[in-house]
LODO-738271 format. One record per atom (N, C-alpha, C): residue number from 1; atom name; y, z, x. Coordinates in pm, 1 decimal, decimal comma, always signed. Each point is the difference from the previous one (the first is absolute). Layout:
# residues N
NUM;CA;Y;Z;X
...
//
This chain:
# residues 58
1;N;+8356,8;+6015,6;+10974,3
1;CA;+41,3;+139,1;+48,1
1;C;-118,8;+91,6;-58,2
2;N;+16,4;+116,2;+62,9
2;CA;-132,9;+74,1;-55,3
2;C;+12,7;+90,2;-149,2
3;N;-39,1;+38,7;-76,3
3;CA;+22,8;+54,2;-131,6
3;C;+66,0;+163,6;+32,1
4;N;-87,9;+36,0;+130,8
4;CA;+58,0;+144,5;+49,3
4;C;+137,3;+8,8;+41,2
5;N;+52,0;-124,9;+79,2
5;CA;+130,4;+1,1;+4,2
5;C;+107,9;-1,4;-133,0
6;N;-34,8;-71,2;-74,0
6;CA;+77,0;+33,4;-137,9
6;C;-8,5;+123,2;-55,2
7;N;-98,3;+83,5;-16,1
7;CA;-26,0;+124,2;-55,8
7;C;+80,5;+115,4;+105,7
8;N;-5,9;-46,2;+181,4
8;CA;+159,8;+114,5;+76,8
8;C;+103,8;-87,5;-62,4
9;N;+41,7;-135,8;-8,9
9;CA;+109,2;-5,4;-59,2
9;C;+66,9;+47,0;-124,3
10;N;-104,9;+0,0;-110,9
10;CA;+51,5;+92,0;-82,7
10;C;+8,1;+121,2;-36,2
11;N;-55,4;+95,5;+118,1
11;CA;+44,8;+173,7;+33,6
11;C;+118,5;-30,2;+71,5
12;N;+7,0;-110,3;+103,0
12;CA;+165,4;+42,0;+68,8
12;C;+59,1;-60,4;-153,2
13;N;+30,2;-35,5;-69,7
13;CA;+68,4;-33,8;-96,9
13;C;+28,0;+122,5;-79,8
14;N;-93,9;+50,2;-54,3
14;CA;+13,5;+133,1;-63,2
14;C;+38,8;+78,0;+51,2
15;N;-16,7;+61,4;+161,5
15;CA;+45,4;+101,7;+46,3
15;C;+48,6;-50,3;+166,6
16;N;+117,5;-47,5;-10,6
16;CA;+112,8;-55,4;+114,1
16;C;-30,1;+127,0;+81,0
17;N;-1,9;-100,9;+157,0
17;CA;+78,0;+156,3;+86,0
17;C;+121,5;+60,1;+23,1
18;N;+35,5;+90,0;+42,0
18;CA;+119,2;+68,3;-0,2
18;C;+68,5;-64,4;+85,0
19;N;+173,5;+10,7;+7,6
19;CA;+52,6;-41,0;+46,2
19;C;+9,5;+29,8;+136,3
20;N;-45,4;+64,6;+64,1
20;CA;-22,2;+109,6;+145,3
20;C;-122,8;-148,3;+33,9
21;N;-99,6;+1,1;-49,8
21;CA;-169,1;-55,8;+35,4
21;C;+82,1;-166,4;-3,0
22;N;+101,8;-31,0;-73,8
22;CA;+48,8;-153,0;+12,1
22;C;+99,5;-28,8;+98,1
23;N;+56,3;+145,0;+48,5
23;CA;+75,4;-34,8;+122,1
23;C;-68,8;+23,0;+134,6
24;N;-126,5;+104,0;-9,2
24;CA;-58,7;-40,5;+104,9
24;C;-42,4;-109,6;+60,8
25;N;-71,3;-91,9;-97,9
25;CA;-36,3;-131,6;-4,9
25;C;+69,0;-48,7;+76,7
26;N;+105,5;-51,3;-48,5
26;CA;+119,4;-104,1;+49,3
26;C;+32,5;+41,3;+136,7
27;N;+30,5;+142,0;+6,3
27;CA;+27,0;+43,9;+124,9
27;C;-135,2;-52,9;+128,5
28;N;-104,7;-1,0;-42,6
28;CA;-123,3;-20,4;+88,7
28;C;+32,9;-134,5;+25,0
29;N;-13,2;-44,2;-96,3
29;CA;+50,4;-171,4;-4,0
29;C;+89,1;-81,8;+126,5
30;N;+106,4;+65,5;-33,5
30;CA;+122,3;+2,2;+77,7
30;C;-16,6;+17,9;+137,8
31;N;-111,9;+91,8;+23,6
31;CA;-11,4;+36,9;+117,7
31;C;-65,0;-56,3;+121,6
32;N;-117,1;-52,1;-120,5
32;CA;-59,1;-101,5;+75,9
32;C;+48,0;-148,1;-25,1
33;N;+74,3;-22,3;-54,5
33;CA;+113,9;-164,4;+1,4
33;C;+82,6;+76,1;+158,0
34;N;+47,4;+83,3;-23,6
34;CA;+75,9;-19,7;+138,7
34;C;-45,6;-29,9;+104,9
35;N;-156,3;+89,5;+16,0
35;CA;-68,3;+0,3;+128,7
35;C;-44,6;-163,8;+22,8
36;N;-33,2;-37,4;-102,3
36;CA;-18,2;-184,5;-23,8
36;C;+134,2;-30,9;+79,8
37;N;+82,6;-29,4;-52,5
37;CA;+137,3;-53,9;+72,6
37;C;-2,8;+46,3;+131,0
38;N;-12,9;+126,4;+16,4
38;CA;+38,4;+29,9;+128,8
38;C;-66,9;-102,3;+108,4
39;N;-137,1;+5,7;-24,1
39;CA;-104,3;-81,3;+58,6
39;C;+32,6;-94,9;+8,8
40;N;+48,3;-118,7;-69,4
40;CA;+42,8;-115,7;-2,4
40;C;+100,4;-21,5;+14,4
41;N;+103,5;+81,7;+29,9
41;CA;+89,8;+11,6;+104,5
41;C;-25,1;+14,9;+174,0
42;N;-89,5;+89,7;-1,9
42;CA;+50,8;-8,4;+159,1
42;C;-137,0;+46,7;+54,7
43;N;-94,5;-55,2;-71,7
43;CA;-140,3;-1,1;+29,3
43;C;-111,1;+86,7;+20,0
44;N;-131,5;-20,3;+28,5
44;CA;-105,9;+119,1;-8,5
44;C;+44,4;+26,4;+159,4
45;N;+1,4;+189,6;-4,5
45;CA;+12,2;+99,1;+126,1
45;C;-102,1;-54,3;+103,2
46;N;+43,7;+22,6;+105,0
46;CA;-144,5;-43,4;+110,6
46;C;-75,4;+160,9;+0,0
47;N;+55,9;+76,9;-3,1
47;CA;-45,0;+130,7;+25,8
47;C;-100,9;-1,1;-86,7
48;N;+18,4;-60,4;-115,2
48;CA;-115,9;+26,0;-158,4
48;C;-142,1;-145,8;+23,4
49;N;+34,5;-79,6;+97,2
49;CA;-74,9;-96,8;+44,2
49;C;-190,7;+90,1;+26,4
50;N;-74,8;+10,5;-48,5
50;CA;-117,4;+50,9;+73,6
50;C;-25,2;-48,1;+161,0
51;N;-78,7;+21,2;+102,7
51;CA;-18,4;-42,9;+82,6
51;C;-171,2;-30,7;-22,5
52;N;-52,0;-87,4;+20,7
52;CA;-136,0;-6,9;+26,7
52;C;-43,4;-204,0;-7,4
53;N;-122,4;-10,5;+6,5
53;CA;-60,0;-127,2;-37,5
53;C;-9,1;-2,2;-168,7
54;N;+92,2;-108,7;-11,8
54;CA;+12,5;-58,8;-130,0
54;C;-117,4;-61,7;-77,1
55;N;-126,5;-30,7;+59,4
55;CA;-135,1;-9,6;-33,3
55;C;-83,4;+109,9;-10,8
56;N;+56,5;+62,6;+41,7
56;CA;-90,8;+161,1;-4,0
56;C;+8,7;+38,5;-120,4
57;N;-147,4;-22,5;-117,9
57;CA;+12,4;+79,1;-108,1
57;C;-39,9;+167,6;-17,6
58;N;+82,7;+46,3;-146,5
58;CA;-89,3;+134,1;+52,0
58;C;-67,5;+6,2;-145,9
//
C-alpha cells in the first residue's frame, strides 16, 4: 500500500464526509448496480451495439 493512501485515510477519518455526501455515493452505487442487474436479466440492447468492422482500430 502506498503511504499516500494512508495519509488520505487519516484525513478521511479526521474529517468524515457529510451525511448528504455519503447518501449521494450510495445512490450512485445503487444506480450502477441496478443497471448491471438489468443488463444481466435482459441483455445488451441491439441499438447500442456499434456497426462496423471489429478488426478496425482507431
